[in-house]
N, C-alpha and C positions, 0 to 999 in steps of 0.2 A: 427403545419399545416403549417406554411407556406415553411419550408423546403421540407415538399413534394411535394407542388406542385412545386418546385423548382428541382423535382427531386430524389433527396435523398434517397436513399434505405437503407442507416444506421447511424446510428451513435456512436462513442465510446465516455462514456461518462467515460474514463481513471480508472484508477484502486483503488478498496477499498469499502470497506462495504459505502453505507449509504443508508437508506428511499427513500429518493426518489428515485432514482434508481432502486428498486424493484417494486414501484408503472410503473416504464416504460418496464421494463425490465425481463420479465418469461424466462428466460434463464442465467444460469451462465458456463463462463468458468473459465476452470482452469489457475494457471498463472505457470508457471518451470522458476526457478529462474536454468543457466545453468555457469559452469565460465568452462573454459578450456586453461588451465597456458600453458604455449610453454616454460616456460624459471625458474630456478629455483627460485629466484626475485618469479615470477606469479605464484606459487605452497604455497608457504607462504601465499602469499596475498590473495591467492585465499582460504585455509582456513583460516585464519582470520575474513575474510568476510563472509564465508559462515558458523562461528559462532555466526559475527553479525544475521546475517539474520535470522538463529534460534532463537537465543533471542529472537528478534522481535516478530517472532512466536509465542514462547512459552508467551511472552507480553500479545500479542495482545489477544491470546486464553485464557486468563485466569482473568477471572472480576475483580478480585478486584485489581489484578499490572495494569491491566485497567486504572480499574477508578482512581488508585493516579497515571499512568500520566497525565491523562486527567486532576484534578488539578494543577498538578503539570504547566501544558500549559496554564491554564488557569491564575494562578500565575503569571509564567512568561512574559502574555501579559500581564497582573495591571498591573504589574514594568515598562512597555514597554523595556523590553526584548529580545522581540520577535525578 
């Protein structure tokens, strides 16, 4: 409420899925990744990044894989490797 009283009309909660965001936002905006390579090396880089983005999307949309990733992150944090 304090931000509203200061004249704020909108707030960007950043990318990603989070339960708290659904409490405040009833609107979802789709994100699009765009790669525009201008050199041969840029085209190679663009292809590699595109494959990584596709793999990340697949993992996040596959509940079993996403559970494994979360467990690995927790284990890494406990070991102090984060």
